[in-house]
C-alpha positions in Angstrom: 0.0 0.0 0.0 2.9 2.3 0.5 3.3 5.1 -2.0 0.1 4.7 -4.1 -1.1 8.0 -5.6 -4.4 8.9 -7.2 -4.6 12.2 -9.0 -7.6 14.4 -8.5 -9.6 14.6 -11.8 -9.9 18.1 -13.2 -12.2 19.3 -15.9 -12.8 22.7 -17.6 -11.7 24.7 -14.5 -8.2 23.1 -14.5 -6.4 26.3 -15.5 -8.2 28.3 -12.8 -7.4 25.8 -10.1 -3.8 25.8 -11.3 -3.6 29.6 -11.1 -5.1 29.5 -7.6 -2.4 27.0 -6.4 -4.7 24.0 -6.2 -4.3 22.4 -9.6 -3.2 18.9 -10.5 0.4 19.2 -9.4 -0.8 20.0 -5.8 -3.8 17.8 -5.5 -4.0 14.1 -5.0 -5.1 11.2 -2.8 -2.3 9.1 -1.6 -1.9 6.0 0.6 1.3 6.0 2.7 2.0 3.5 5.5 -1.7 2.6 6.2 -2.7 6.3 6.1 -4.9 8.0 3.6 -3.9 11.6 2.7 -6.2 13.8 0.6 -5.1 17.3 -0.5 -6.3 19.9 -2.9 -3.6 22.5 -2.8 -4.0 25.0 0.1 -7.8 24.6 0.0 -8.1 21.2 1.8 -5.9 18.6 3.5 -6.9 15.5 5.4 -5.1 12.5 6.9 -6.9 9.4 8.2 -5.9 5.9 9.1 -7.0 3.4 6.4 -8.5 1.3 9.2 -11.0 4.1 10.0 -12.5 3.9 6.5 -15.7 1.8 7.1 -17.3 1.8 3.6 -16.3 2.7 0.1 -18.5 3.1 -3.0 -18.9 5.0 -6.3 -21.4 7.8 -6.4 -22.0 10.9 -8.5 -20.6 14.3 -7.5 -23.3 16.4 -6.0 -23.7 18.8 -8.9 -25.5 21.4 -6.8 -22.3 21.9 -4.8 -20.3 22.7 -7.9 -16.6 22.1 -8.3 -14.0 22.7 -5.6 -14.0 22.0 -1.8 -17.4 22.0 -0.2 -18.7 20.6 3.1 -21.1 20.7 5.9 -21.8 18.6 9.0 -18.9 16.3 8.3 -19.8 15.6 4.7 -17.2 16.9 2.3 -16.8 16.9 -1.5 -13.4 17.5 -3.0 -13.6 17.6 -6.8 -12.0 19.3 -9.8 -14.7 18.0 -12.1 -18.2 16.7 -12.0 -19.0 13.0 -12.6 -18.1 9.8 -10.8 -16.5 10.1 -7.4 -15.2 7.7 -4.8 -17.2 8.0 -1.5 -15.6 7.0 1.8 -17.4 6.7 5.1 -14.9 7.4 8.0 -15.4 6.5 11.6 -14.2 7.9 13.9 -14.3 11.1 11.8 -10.9 12.3 10.3 -9.4 15.6 11.1 -8.8 17.9 8.2 -7.7 21.5 7.5 -9.7 23.8 5.3 -7.8 26.8 3.8 -4.7 25.4 5.6 -5.9 26.6 9.1 -9.5 25.9 9.8 -10.0 22.5 11.5 -12.9 20.4 10.3 -14.0 16.8 10.8 -14.8 14.5 7.9 -17.3 11.7 8.3 -18.1 11.2 4.6 -15.8 12.2 1.8 -16.7 12.4 -1.9 -13.5 12.8 -3.9 -13.1 12.9 -7.7 -10.0 11.0 -8.7 -9.0 9.9 -12.2 -9.4 6.2 -11.4 -12.0 5.8 -8.6 -11.9 1.9 -9.1 -8.2 1.7 -8.4 -8.4 4.0 -5.4 -11.3 2.1 -3.9 -9.5 -1.2 -4.4 -6.3 0.1 -2.8 -8.2 1.4 0.2 -10.1 -1.9 0.6 -6.8 -4.0 0.6 
């Protein structure tokens, strides 16, 4: 599991995210030493033990939230494009940082990665 990386999928706003410092070179999901790390540049960063991931599935991005970093009551969506996302239920909730300084808790994470099947399989191993 060590060193697996899954790039965040970006769509038509790729250039804007890049200009804002949260583009593809600074955004990814990675698995390192039994820990899941999700980051989208300076906008969002989360670390969680893989053992705390209780359920994984595919779902559709919640289009009404748009594209970017959105969350409320422990449910967060991290996406650079609409479409299929990997959804992770986390218990106990993971600690994350919003805008590099605001602490938040993540109970459910919807994240758009280029290969959601591979990411889900890696998390489930």
